[in-house]
Structure formats: structure tokens, C-alpha cells
C-alpha positions as CSV (number, residue, x, y, z in Angstrom):
1,M,-30.9,-18.8,12.6
2,S,-30.8,-15.9,10.1
3,D,-27.3,-14.9,10.8
4,L,-24.2,-16.2,12.5
5,M,-23.1,-14.7,15.8
6,S,-24.6,-11.4,14.6
7,W,-22.0,-11.2,11.9
8,G,-24.6,-11.0,9.1
9,L,-23.6,-14.3,7.6
10,S,-26.0,-17.1,6.9
11,W,-24.9,-20.6,7.8
12,P,-24.5,-21.6,4.1
13,A,-22.4,-18.4,3.4
14,F,-20.3,-19.1,6.5
15,F,-19.7,-22.7,5.3
16,V,-18.8,-21.7,1.8
17,V,-16.2,-19.0,2.7
18,L,-14.7,-21.2,5.4
19,V,-14.3,-24.1,3.0
20,V,-12.9,-22.0,0.2
21,G,-10.5,-20.3,2.6
22,Y,-9.4,-23.7,3.9
23,L,-8.8,-25.2,0.4
24,L,-6.8,-22.1,-0.6
25,G,-4.7,-22.3,2.6
26,S,-4.1,-26.0,2.3
27,I,-2.1,-25.7,-1.0
28,P,1.4,-26.9,0.2
29,F,3.5,-24.6,-2.0
30,G,6.8,-25.7,-0.3
31,V,6.2,-29.4,-1.0
32,I,5.0,-28.8,-4.6
33,L,7.8,-26.4,-5.6
34,T,10.6,-28.5,-4.2
35,K,9.2,-31.6,-5.9
36,L,8.9,-29.8,-9.2
37,S,12.4,-28.5,-8.9
38,G,13.7,-32.1,-8.4
39,G,14.7,-31.5,-4.8
40,P,14.2,-33.8,-1.8
41,D,10.9,-34.3,0.0
42,L,10.7,-31.1,2.1
43,R,9.3,-33.1,5.0
44,S,12.4,-35.2,5.1
45,I,15.0,-32.4,5.7
46,G,15.7,-29.9,8.4
47,S,12.7,-29.3,10.6
48,G,10.4,-31.3,8.4
49,N,8.3,-28.1,8.0
50,I,6.7,-27.2,4.7
51,G,7.3,-23.5,4.9
52,A,9.9,-21.1,3.3
53,T,12.4,-21.3,6.2
54,N,12.8,-25.0,5.7
55,V,12.9,-24.6,1.9
56,L,15.8,-22.2,2.5
57,R,17.7,-25.1,4.2
58,T,17.9,-26.8,0.8
59,G,20.1,-23.9,-0.2
60,N,17.7,-22.7,-2.9
61,K,16.9,-19.1,-2.1
62,K,14.7,-18.6,-5.1
63,L,12.6,-21.5,-4.2
64,A,12.3,-20.3,-0.6
65,A,11.2,-16.9,-1.9
66,L,8.6,-18.5,-4.1
67,T,7.3,-20.6,-1.3
68,L,7.0,-17.5,1.0
69,M,5.1,-15.7,-1.7
70,G,2.7,-18.5,-2.4
71,D,2.0,-19.1,1.3
72,M,1.4,-15.4,1.8
73,L,-0.8,-14.9,-1.2
74,K,-3.1,-17.8,-0.4
75,G,-4.0,-16.0,2.8
76,T,-4.5,-12.7,1.1
77,V,-6.6,-14.2,-1.7
78,A,-8.8,-15.9,0.9
79,V,-9.5,-12.6,2.7
80,L,-10.2,-10.8,-0.6
81,F,-12.4,-13.7,-1.8
82,G,-14.5,-13.5,1.4
83,F,-14.8,-9.7,1.2
84,Y,-15.7,-9.4,-2.5
85,A,-17.8,-12.6,-2.7
86,L,-20.1,-11.6,0.1
87,G,-19.2,-7.9,0.4
88,G,-18.3,-7.8,4.1
89,S,-15.4,-7.8,6.4
90,Q,-17.0,-10.6,8.4
91,A,-16.8,-13.0,5.5
92,A,-13.2,-11.9,4.9
93,L,-12.3,-12.9,8.5
94,V,-14.0,-16.3,8.2
95,A,-12.2,-17.0,4.9
96,G,-8.9,-15.9,6.5
97,F,-9.5,-18.2,9.4
98,G,-10.2,-21.1,7.0
99,A,-7.0,-20.3,5.1
100,F,-4.9,-20.3,8.3
101,L,-6.3,-23.7,9.4
102,G,-5.8,-25.0,5.9
103,H,-2.1,-24.1,6.0
104,L,-1.7,-25.7,9.5
105,F,-3.7,-28.8,8.7
106,P,-3.8,-29.4,4.9
107,V,-5.9,-32.4,3.8
108,W,-3.6,-33.2,0.9
109,I,-0.6,-34.2,3.0
110,G,-2.2,-35.9,6.0
111,F,-3.1,-32.7,7.9
112,K,0.5,-32.0,8.7
113,G,1.3,-28.6,7.4
114,G,3.3,-25.5,8.2
115,K,3.5,-23.2,11.3
116,G,1.5,-20.4,9.7
117,V,3.8,-17.4,9.7
118,A,3.6,-16.5,5.9
119,T,-0.1,-17.2,5.7
120,Y,-0.6,-15.1,8.9
121,L,1.2,-12.2,7.2
122,G,-0.9,-12.8,4.0
123,L,-4.0,-12.4,6.0
124,L,-2.7,-9.1,7.4
125,I,-2.0,-7.8,3.9
126,G,-5.7,-8.4,3.1
127,L,-7.0,-7.0,6.3
128,A,-4.7,-4.1,7.0
129,W,-1.6,-3.7,4.9
130,P,0.0,-1.1,7.1
131,V,0.0,-3.6,10.0
132,A,1.4,-6.2,7.7
133,L,4.3,-3.8,6.9
134,A,4.8,-3.3,10.7
135,F,4.8,-7.1,11.2
136,A,7.5,-7.5,8.5
137,A,9.6,-4.7,10.0
138,I,9.5,-6.3,13.4
139,W,10.3,-9.7,11.9
140,L,13.3,-8.3,9.9
141,A,14.7,-6.4,12.9
142,V,14.5,-9.4,15.2
143,A,15.9,-11.7,12.5
144,K,18.8,-9.3,11.9
145,L,19.7,-9.2,15.6
146,S,19.1,-12.9,16.5
147,K,19.3,-14.9,13.3
148,Y,16.3,-16.9,14.5
149,S,13.3,-17.1,12.2
150,S,11.0,-18.6,14.9
151,L,11.9,-15.8,17.4
152,S,11.2,-13.2,14.8
153,A,7.8,-14.7,14.0
154,L,6.9,-15.1,17.7
155,T,7.8,-11.5,18.5
156,A,6.0,-10.0,15.5
157,S,2.9,-12.0,16.0
158,L,2.7,-11.1,19.6
159,A,2.7,-7.4,18.7
160,T,0.1,-7.8,15.9
161,P,-3.2,-7.7,17.8
162,F,-2.1,-4.5,19.6
163,M,-1.0,-2.9,16.3
164,L,-4.2,-3.9,14.6
165,W,-6.3,-2.4,17.4
166,F,-4.6,0.9,17.2
167,A,-4.6,0.9,13.4
168,V,-8.2,-0.1,12.6
169,G,-10.0,-0.6,15.9
170,D,-11.9,-3.6,14.5
171,R,-12.7,-5.8,17.5
172,Q,-13.6,-8.8,15.4
173,A,-10.3,-8.6,13.4
174,V,-8.3,-8.1,16.6
175,L,-9.9,-11.1,18.2
176,L,-9.3,-13.2,15.1
177,M,-5.6,-12.3,14.9
178,A,-5.3,-12.8,18.7
179,A,-6.7,-16.3,18.3
180,L,-4.4,-17.0,15.3
181,T,-1.4,-15.7,17.3
182,C,-2.2,-18.3,20.0
183,L,-2.4,-21.0,17.3
184,L,0.9,-19.8,15.8
185,W,2.6,-19.9,19.2
186,F,1.2,-23.4,19.8
187,M,2.6,-24.6,16.4
188,H,6.0,-23.1,17.5
189,R,6.1,-24.9,20.8
190,T,9.1,-27.1,19.8
191,N,10.9,-24.0,18.5
192,I,10.3,-22.3,21.8
193,A,11.7,-25.2,23.7
194,R,14.8,-25.2,21.4
195,L,15.2,-21.4,21.8
196,L,15.2,-21.9,25.5
197,S,17.8,-24.7,25.3
198,G,19.9,-22.8,22.8
199,S,19.6,-25.6,20.1
200,E,17.3,-23.8,17.6
201,G,18.6,-23.7,14.1
202,K,19.4,-20.3,12.6
203,I,18.2,-18.7,9.4
204,G,19.9,-20.2,6.3
205,Q,21.4,-23.1,8.3
206,K,21.2,-26.3,6.3
207,G,19.5,-29.3,7.8
């Protein structure tokens, strides 16, 4: 087959950008940074998650900010790599998909990763930065009102495919982000249960 799903990607090109995206996404910045700072194993505190929200539960706001930045940038870098390495938006989408999977299921720490919010936002920065700004605005508004990071992420991600459609009208990008939204919601299934029961931890609450 000369191309993949009419995306203009050969199988070798698809494999390369997917694997590079996955390897970028699988870098566990939260685990690495907390370990380098002399802190506890991030997986042993709070929710056990490797993302910035759980890093914040250590009380180290600077480390949480660095984790957030790292998890975002690996998604953005993956998208830009796909675009500039093969010169097409299709390769960027494949690389971004790989990065998201890498964050959720990183090979380096037993395939038990984060829930994908920061990397999801990083992909949006690479694909359509105005939509990324809208995502961040929704997240901040919901967080200010509710104090729940999970609810903020769920709300912003649910709106993302619709915002992306109106902003760029790229069907492939919309379908990708819709699929990633479903994955993100699945990874937050325990948070959803805690939100419904009123037992979800709030932003900044130490575990």
C-alpha cells in the first residue's frame, strides 16, 4: 500500500512518527523531577498519578509548574516533529497521537502513566494555538469556580473538538482530538466516580 488511509503516509513513515511521538510522550517528567529534587516517589502519594496536579500535592509549586511545562511541551514537540520531519499535518497528527499514548502508557515505568491533560493541551498548542488558549481559559474558569482539576479538564476537553471544528475545520484533527477526549475521560473514570460521590480531592490539597 503506497499510503496509509489516504493520509499520504507510507507505512515506514507512519511507524517512525508514531514511535518518535510515543517516546517523547513517555518521558515521565513528574517522576523524574520529584526524584531529582529529593522528594518522595510521586506514585506513592496523593492519587499516585505522575502529572502536575499530584506534584502540587507535595507542596512544591515550582516543581508542579515544571512538570506541567514538560508534559505540555512533549506533546507540542511531537506534533512539530511530525509536521516538519515529513512536511504534513497528517504526520503531525500521528506523532501527537503517539505522544498522548506515551504519556498514558510509558514503557519506562511499567506502562502506568498520567491522565493526559497537559499533553493533550500541548498537542493543541502545536495543532491550533487559539484553541489551546480557549481550552486553558475554560480550565481556569471551571477550576476557579469548583476547585477541582479533574472537572476542569473534563469540561475543557469536552468542548475541544467543537472549538477545533469551528476554528480550523480540519476533519482529521477534530476526529483525533475527539478520540483523545474519549481516552482522557476514560483515564479519569475514578475521578468522575469521586466527583459524583463528593470525595474528589481539590486543587492544592495535599495527599
